[in-house]
C-alpha positions as CSV (number, residue, x, y, z in Angstrom):
1,M,39.6,168.6,-170.6
2,Q,38.8,166.0,-173.3
3,V,37.9,162.4,-172.3
4,V,37.5,159.5,-174.7
5,T,34.5,157.5,-173.5
6,D,32.4,154.5,-174.4
7,E,28.9,153.4,-173.7
8,P,29.5,151.8,-170.2
9,T,31.0,155.0,-168.8
10,F,29.0,157.6,-170.8
11,D,26.1,157.9,-168.3
12,A,28.4,158.4,-165.3
13,L,30.4,161.0,-167.2
14,I,27.4,163.1,-168.2
15,N,26.1,163.1,-164.7
16,P,28.9,164.4,-162.5
17,P,28.2,165.1,-158.8
18,D,28.5,168.8,-159.3
19,D,26.7,171.1,-161.8
20,T,29.4,170.8,-164.5
21,L,28.5,171.5,-168.1
22,V,29.3,168.4,-170.2
23,V,29.7,168.5,-174.0
24,A,29.6,165.1,-175.7
25,Y,31.4,165.4,-179.0
26,F,30.3,162.7,-181.4
27,W,32.8,162.2,-184.3
28,G,33.9,159.7,-186.9
29,P,36.9,158.9,-189.0
30,D,37.1,160.4,-192.5
31,C,34.8,163.2,-191.4
32,P,36.0,166.5,-192.8
33,N,34.1,168.7,-190.4
34,C,35.3,166.5,-187.5
35,E,38.8,167.2,-188.7
36,V,38.1,171.0,-188.7
37,F,36.9,170.7,-185.1
38,A,39.8,168.6,-184.1
39,A,42.2,171.2,-185.5
40,D,40.4,173.9,-183.4
41,V,40.4,171.9,-180.2
42,P,43.7,173.4,-178.9
43,N,42.2,176.9,-179.5
44,V,38.7,176.2,-178.3
45,L,39.2,174.3,-175.0
46,P,41.1,177.0,-173.2
47,L,38.3,179.5,-174.0
48,L,35.4,177.4,-172.6
49,P,34.1,178.2,-169.1
50,A,36.1,176.8,-166.3
51,G,35.2,173.2,-165.4
52,T,33.5,172.4,-168.7
53,R,34.0,168.7,-169.5
54,V,34.3,167.6,-173.2
55,L,33.7,163.9,-173.9
56,K,34.9,162.5,-177.2
57,V,32.7,159.6,-178.6
58,N,33.4,157.8,-181.8
59,A,29.9,157.5,-183.2
60,Y,30.9,154.5,-185.4
61,E,32.4,152.5,-182.6
62,Q,29.5,153.5,-180.2
63,P,26.4,153.3,-182.5
64,E,24.0,152.7,-179.6
65,L,25.0,156.1,-178.2
66,A,24.6,157.8,-181.5
67,R,21.1,156.2,-182.0
68,R,20.2,157.2,-178.5
69,F,20.5,160.9,-179.4
70,G,19.1,160.5,-182.9
71,L,22.3,161.3,-184.7
72,F,22.4,160.9,-188.4
73,G,25.8,162.6,-189.0
74,V,28.9,163.8,-187.4
75,P,30.2,166.0,-185.9
76,A,27.4,166.5,-183.3
77,F,27.6,168.0,-179.9
78,V,25.1,167.1,-177.1
79,L,25.2,169.4,-174.0
80,F,24.3,168.2,-170.6
81,K,24.1,169.8,-167.1
82,G,23.2,167.8,-164.0
83,G,22.7,164.7,-166.3
84,R,19.9,166.5,-168.2
85,K,20.2,167.1,-171.9
86,L,20.1,170.8,-172.6
87,G,20.3,170.6,-176.4
88,M,22.6,169.8,-179.3
89,M,24.5,171.3,-182.2
90,R,24.3,169.0,-185.2
91,Q,27.4,170.2,-186.9
92,Y,30.5,172.4,-186.2
93,Y,29.5,176.0,-187.1
94,G,32.9,177.4,-186.2
95,R,35.0,178.3,-183.2
96,Q,33.1,181.4,-182.1
97,Y,29.6,179.9,-182.4
98,F,30.7,176.8,-180.5
99,I,32.3,178.9,-177.7
100,D,29.2,181.2,-177.5
101,V,26.7,178.3,-177.2
102,V,28.8,176.5,-174.6
103,T,29.4,179.7,-172.6
104,E,25.6,180.5,-172.6
105,Q,24.7,177.1,-171.4
106,A,27.3,177.1,-168.7
107,A,25.8,180.4,-167.5
108,G,22.3,179.0,-167.8
109,V,21.3,181.6,-170.3
110,G,18.4,180.9,-172.7
111,A,17.9,177.8,-174.8
112,T,20.6,176.1,-176.8
113,R,21.0,177.6,-180.2
114,S,20.7,174.5,-182.3
115,D,19.1,173.3,-185.4
116,G,15.8,171.9,-184.4
117,E,16.4,170.9,-180.8
């Protein structure tokens, strides 16, 4: 499920009462790679582990959240479990890579495959 969020609700949404994996998707208008991910969303979401929550955050409308995670570009994906940041993907590397990373994190397997996190 995809939820549009803003700063006041962000912390509550990344820290659900259960052990849900939360993916915060930071995007922006006129971002070609964001458009690629947006086109893939209908194909990607059904393939994510059951219960995975995807939050959609406009980095330009929520600059404090973007700065909080050191984002310098979009798209970026920050993964959380139990309110704890697991890692991040700083761009969309394609459908299979995205699904593999999210699936691994939902299962608690290894470190997030990211670029420098």
